[in-house]
N, C-alpha and C positions, 0 to 999 in steps of 0.2 A: 574384527577382521573380515575381509571380504571372503565370500564362499566360492565365487566363480573364478576359475583359473583364466588368466590372460597371458598372451605372448606378445612381447615387443621385440622389434629387430633393429639393431643399431650397428655401429662399426666396432668390430673386434680389434682392440688396440693393444691388449696385454693378455697373454695366454693364461689359461687356468680355469678351473671350475670352482665357483663359490656358492655355498648354500647357507642362508642365514636370515635373520630378522632385519627388516629395513629400518634405517634411521633417516628420516627426511630432514635435510639440513637446509636452512634458509640463508645462512651466511651472516656476515657482519655488515649489514646495510645501514648506512647513515640516514636512510629515509629520504623523503622528498625535501628538496632544497629550493627555496623560493628567493628571488632577488628582492632587495630593498635598498633604497638610497641611504647613504650615510653622510654625515657632516664632513666638510673638508678638513676640519681639525682632528677628525678621527682616522684619517688615512694612515698616518705613521703608526698608530696603535694597531690598526688592522694588519699592516705589513709586518709588525713585530710578532703578532699572533701567528701569521703564516710562517715566518722564519722559525719560530719556536716549535710549531707543529712539525715542520720539516726536520728539525734537529731531533725531535723525539722519535719520529718515524725512522730516520736514518740510524739512530742508535739501536732501535729494535732490530733492524736488518743486520747490523753488525753483530748483535748478540746471536741472531740466527746463523750468521756466517761462522761464528766460533763453534756453534753446535754442530753444523754439518761438516765442518772441517775435521772434527774428531771422527765423524762417520765415514769420511773419505769419499763422499758423493760428489763427483765432479759436475754432474748435471745440476745438482742443487746449488753448488757454488757459482756456476755460470749464471743461473737465473737470478740469484740474489745480487750478484755483482751488477747485472744489468739494471735491477731495480734501484740499487744504490746510486748508480750513475744518473738515472732519471731524476731522482729526488734532488740530487746535488747539481744538476745541469744548470749552468749559468744562463743559457738562453731561456730555459723554462722559468727561472726566477725573474729574469728581465721581462718576459712576456706577462707574467702575473702582475708585476709591479706596474708595468705600462697600462694594462687593462684596468687595474684598480684606480689609477689616477685619472684615466680617461673617462670611465663610467661612474666613478664614485658609488659603486655598489658593494655590498658586503663581501668580504673575502671568500666566504664559503661558496657563494655563487660564482665568483670569478674563477676559482679553482675548478669547480664543477663544469662551468661553461667551456673553459679551455680544454679540459681533458675530454669532455663529451664530444666536442667538435673534432678533435683528433681521432677519437675512437670511430666516429661516423665516417671519417675519411678512409680509415683502414677497413672498416666493415663494408664499404662500398666496393672494395676490390672483388673481382670474380674468383680470385684464387683463395681456396680455403686455408692454405698454410699461412698466407699473409694475414687473413682475417683473424686467425687465432692469436696474433700478436696483440690484439686489442685487450686481451685478458691481462697483459702486463700493465698497460696503462690504467685499467680499472683497478688493479691491485694497488698500485702506487697512489692513485687519487683517493681511494677509500681509506688508505692508511692516514693520509693527511687530513681528510675530511672528518674521520672519526675523532681525531685529536682536536680539531677545531671546534667540534660540536660536543666534545666530552661524551661520546658514545662508547659504551662498554663493548669491547671487542670479544665476540664469542670465540672460544677456542675449542678445537677438536682434540687438543692434547690431553684433555681430562677424561676421555672415554674410558669407561670401566667395564664394558661388556663388548662381546664380539658383534659386529654389525656389518651389513652391506650398506655403504653410504650412498644415498640417493640425493642428487642435487641438480638444479638447473645448470649450474656451472660451478667450478671450483677454481678459486684463484691459486696461483702457484704457491703463495705463502701459506694457504690453508692446507695444501697437500704436504708441504714441508713440516708444518707444525703438528699435524694430526698424529694421534697415537697409532702408529702403523701396525703394532702388534694386535690391535683390536679391529682394524679395518680389514675385513676379509675379501672385500670386493668393492668396486666403484661402478655406479650406474649414473649417467648424466644425460640431460636433454641435449646439451650442446657438446662441441668438441669433435676432434678428429684425430687421425693417426699421428700428425705432426705437432699437436698441441703440447704445451708444457705438461699438462696433466697426464697425457698419454706417455710422454717420455719418462716422467717420474714414476708412473705406475709400473712401467717395464723395469726401470732401474730398481724399484723396491720389491719387485716380484708380486705385485697385487693384480689379480685378474680384473680387467676393466672392459666395459662396453660403453662407448660414448655415442653421441648423436642419436639418442633414442627419441627425441622430440617431445614425447608426452609422459616420460617417466614420473615426473613430479605431479602430474595431473592424475595419473592412474594409480599411483602407489600411496598407501597410508603408512604411518608409523606402525611398526610391529607386523606388517605383512611379511609372510614368508616368501623369500625370493630365491630363485636359482639362476645364477648368472654364468654364461658360457663364453669365456674370453677367446675361444677359438672360432666359434660360429657367429658371435654377435647376438645371440638369443638371450632374452631375459624373461623367465617365467614368473608370474605373480601368483602366489598361492597355488602351487602345483598340487595335483591330486596325489593320493598315496602311491598310485602306480607310477605316475610321472616322477615322483620323488625317489622311488626305489630305483627306477631306471637311471636317474641322474646320479644317484649315489654310486651305482655300479660304474657309470661312465667316469665319475671322478676318481674312483679307485683304479680303473684302467688307465686313466691319464697319468696318475701318480706312478703306477708301475711302469708305464711306457717311458716316462721321463727318466726313471731310474735306469731302465734298460738303455735308453739313448745316451745317458751320461757315461755308461760303461764303454761306449764305442767312441767317446770324444776324441781320443788320441789315435784311433785307428784310421787307416786310409779308406777312401771311397774306392775300393778295388773289387771288381766283380769276381765271381767264383772261378772264372777262367783267366784271371790275372790282369784284366784291363783296368788301368788307373784313370779315374775321372777327377777333375778339379771342381770343387764346390766353393763358390765365393758368395759374397753378400751384396745386396743393394742397399744403399743408404741415401738419405736426403739431407741430413744435417751432420756436422762434425761430431756432435755428442754421441750419435749412434755408433761411431767407430769404437768407442771405449769397451763395449760389451761383445764385440764380434768374436773374439777368440774363445769366449765361453761357449759359443755354439760350434766351434770347430771350423770357422771360416778360414779358407786358404788365401784370403785377400778380399779386396773390394772390386767386384766386377762392374759396378755402376755407382758412381757418386753423382747424384743428380744436383749439379752445382747451382741450378737456378733457384733452389730454395734459399741458398745463401743470399742471393740478391733480394728475393721477396721478403725475407725476414729482416733485412737491413734497410728496406726502402723507406725513405722519409718523404716529405713534400717535394723535395728536389731529388727525383729518382735518378738523375744522371750521376749523382754522387753515391748512390747505393753501392755498398760493398766495394769500396775503392781498392786499389792494388794491395795496400798493406793489410787491409782487413781480409781480403781473399788469401793472401800469402799466409797469414796466421792460421786461417782455417785449414788450408791444404797441409801445412806442416803438422798441425795437430793430428789430422787423420793419418798421415804418413808415419808419424812417430808411434801412434797407437798400434799400427800394423807391423812395425819393425821391418823385417826383411821381406815381408809379403807384398805382392803387387797391389797398387791402387789405380784403378782406371777412372779418370775424371772425364765425365762427359761435359763438353762445353755447353753453355746455357741453352736450354730448350724453352726459351721464353716465347710468348705469343700463344695463339690458340686459346686454351683455357687457363693459361698462366700469364696474367697481365701485369706488367710493371707500370704502376701509376706514373704519369708524367711523360713516359715514352710512348706508350700505346694510347694515343689520344683519339684516333679515328676509329669509328665503328666499322668492322668488316662484316660483310654479309656471310662469308664462309671462313671464319677465323682459323679453323683447323686445316683449311686448304690455302691459307694465306701467309701472312708475314710472321713466320715463327721459326724457331730452331736455327739451323745454319743460315737460312735466308735472312733472318733478323741480324745475326752476327756479321754476315758479310756486308750488309748495308750500313751497319754501325761499326765501322772499321776500327776507330779508336777504342770504342767500348770492348770490341773483340780482342784487340791487341793487349789491352790492360789485363784481361783475364789470362791470355796466353803467357804474358810476362810473369804473372803471379805463379802460374803452374810451373813454368821453366825454373824460376828462382827456387821454388819449393822442391824441385827434383833432386837437389843435392842432399835432401833429408830422407830419401827412401826410394822405392821402386815405383815411379809414376808412369802411367800411360795416359795418352790423350785420345779421346774419342769424339768424332764429329756426329751430331744427330741429324736425321732426316736428309741425308745425302740422296739425291735422286739421280745423279749421273756424274760422269767424269769431270765435267766443267766445274761443278761446285767443289768437288774434292780437290782439284788442282788449285783453285782459287784459295781455298782454306789453307792448303799446305803453303801457298805463297805468303799468306798473312803470317803464318807461323814462322817462316824464315825471316820476315821483317821483324817480328818480335824478338827472335834470337839476335838479330843484328843490333837492335836497340839495347838488349841486355849486355852484349859485348861492349858497346860504346860506353855504357855506364860502369863497366867493370864488375857487373853482377854475375857471379858464377852460376852455371847450370850444367846439366848433363847433356852433352852433344847428341848422344844416341838415345832418343826416346821413341818408343813404339807409338805409332799413330794409327788408329783404327777407325772403322766406319760402322755406324749403326745401320742395319738393314731393316728399314721400317716401311718402305713403300715398294709396290710391285716393280717399279722401274729399276730399283737398286738390286732386287733379287734377280730380275731378268738379265741385268748387266753385271752380275756379280763377277763373272770371269774377267771383265774389263777392269772393274774396281780393284780386284785382287792384285793387279799388277802394281798398284800404287799404295795399297793399304798393308799395314803390318798384321792386322787381324780384323775379323768381322765379329760383331755382336748383334744378334737378331733380337729386335724389339717386337715381340709378338703382339703386344697390346695394340700398337699402331699398325702393324702389318695386317692384322685381322680387320681393323677399322677401315683402312684404305683399300684393301683388296676386295672386301665384301660390301663396301659403301655403306657402312653401318656406324652411326654415331652411338658409341657405347654408353654415352651419358643420357641418351634418350630412351626412357623406359618403354616407349611404344615399339621400338625396333631393336633394343639391346639383346633380345633373345636370339637374334640372328648372328651375334658376334661369337662364332663357334671356331675355336682353335683346331677342331678335328675336321673342319671342312676340307674336302679333297684339294682345293686350290691352295690352302695354307700349308698342308703337309707337303705338297709338291714344291712349293716355293722354298720351304725350309730345306728340303733335300737338295734342290738346285743350288742354293746358297752354300751349303756345307760342301758339296762336291766341287764347286768352283774354288772355294778356299783351299781345299786339299790339293787340287790340281796345280795350284800356284805355290804350294808349300807353306801356307799360313794356317793359323788355327781359327776354328769357328766356335764362338760362344753364344750363349743366349741369356738375356737379362729380363725377358718378359715373364708374365705370370705362368706360362706353361712350364718353365724350368723348375718351378717350386712345387709342382704337383707330382706326387709319387707315381701315379699311373702314366702321365705323359712323359715323365722322366725316362721310363722304360722305352717308350716310343722314340724319344730323342736320342737315347743311347744307340738304338738300332739304326737310326738315320745317320749316325757317325759324329754327333756333337761332341766337342772336346771339353768345353767348360760350361758349367751351369752356374748362374748367378741368381739369387733369390732373396726373399726376406730372411734375415738371419735365423729366425725361429723355425724356419722350414728345413734348415740344413740337416739337423740330426735325423729326421725321418727320411729324407731323400737319401742320405748316406746309408741308412739301414736297408732301404729298398735296393739300392745299387749293390750292396754287399751280398745280397741274396739272389742276384741275377746272373745269367750267362749271356754273353754278347750274342751268341748264335741264336738264342731264343728271342732276343730283342730284335735282331735283324729279320727274323721270320715274321715277327709282329709288324715291323715297319713295311716289309714287302707286301703283306696282306692289306695294310691300311693304304698304301700307295695305289692299290687297285680299287679301293672303295669308291662308290659312286655317290655317296651323300654323307653328311655328318651324322645323320641318324644311324646309318648302317655302320659307320666307323665307330660310333659310340657303343653299339651292340658288340662289335668285335672286341673292342678294348675292355668292356665289362666282362666278357667271357674269359679273355686272356688274364685279366687281373685276378679274377676269382681263382684261377689255377696257379698263378705264379707269385702273387704278392702276399706279404704277411697279413694275417687276419687281425682285425682290430680287437 
């Protein structure tokens, strides 16, 4: 065992603290596959081997489906269904047969080459959510190749001791089959918040930190690990004092969760009676299933672009067609029952590229063809999404929100396209709710400065602080050299938020926020003082923000807001907020 403690930092994707011994997992790798020529009279036999391997792999997936059906895990069922569709896809089989006959190479190489090429196409995307779909292709291809090569599949289902599982990557099937009672935490080199591993870890309640880059290089079997699924930290062989502190933190976390569970059914109402709505941000339909567990009062932001990115194939214009979108929106609406669901129309472009449609390289993509600009220039694409949302509206309380509106012209044009979509639904006899609230995201300074104008046409505002900070302060938050300047407490940001909220209230509409600031307990107090009506955040942040709000008085928050509105720098504002939080917020 190593004696020197090390700290790695990754993406915190599933909350909780885990302390335990490492198990370094290499996975079921069929090994290196080399091509070789085969005789023409062997082609039929090779093809039969391929079909037999697919049949065996499909049967294994069906067995897994029967297992997870008893567990009632919808996330697991969705993933397995997608894998089964891949294995049984007629186009895939035709492609393999065509390549086999064309090249007369061994079937293992043909399967590997086709799947590898598709994975490389997906991994070339700059969007991390889309790149993570490559794990599904790897999972399916490995199943087939292991059977073609008679490779023994290593199973994590036989674990007989508690471990923190360390891997470069985990295939969805490996997460589904592992002995989850024994896996106390997950640490991976690869992966992010929207990967299947992250989704399943959250569904199974396993603390997880992904995107660690060098976990498998730095960690040895039996190393003692301390994993923090809230902060993204992973300590390797912590010292006795570090271990003691982490054990205390784990106990506090457990006690805090028990306390937060007790307020699950209580309102987010301040001590002086002011009621606040707390909603959740989601990126994929699967996330909606667990929102009620956190006490969410609806979905304040459904980032619909991830639906397109995860369905994109080589022909991206067919990605997430109308029926696919309709099914996804209905799923979320049904999961939320009578609670509202705000669907943001696609925010594609910038750092979220849809292969096949975004072909030209832009010098400044975050200032270019993205969000509502993309939608308005791709009118048929836009109307397809709007029709799907309209048709889904009969299944729940849906709201529509347009992203990156910079002025009245864009809003009026978008509303015009929505009316066209309604007309097309009527012509086809497709029912929808006529009265649907349509709102605007306030993400650029021009929108905040013209909020009084936009409020006359919008049913609500939702402030997207991530982009508002980026555009107001001219900071690329993805650039580590300048990201330190992206400060939500900058005087300009606080004043633009106040301006937006006041303009909304003057016109009689509500002001919400779906940016990162809404989910921070300290800034939640500031936002309450500024007059914000609705807070939307990561679902796991809702209980803590609710607890904070229930211990506040609006007049105290208003006094804080008034002081910060007079602040002359973000450093000064941070000092003010730190002092106020120490006096008014619950101690950890």
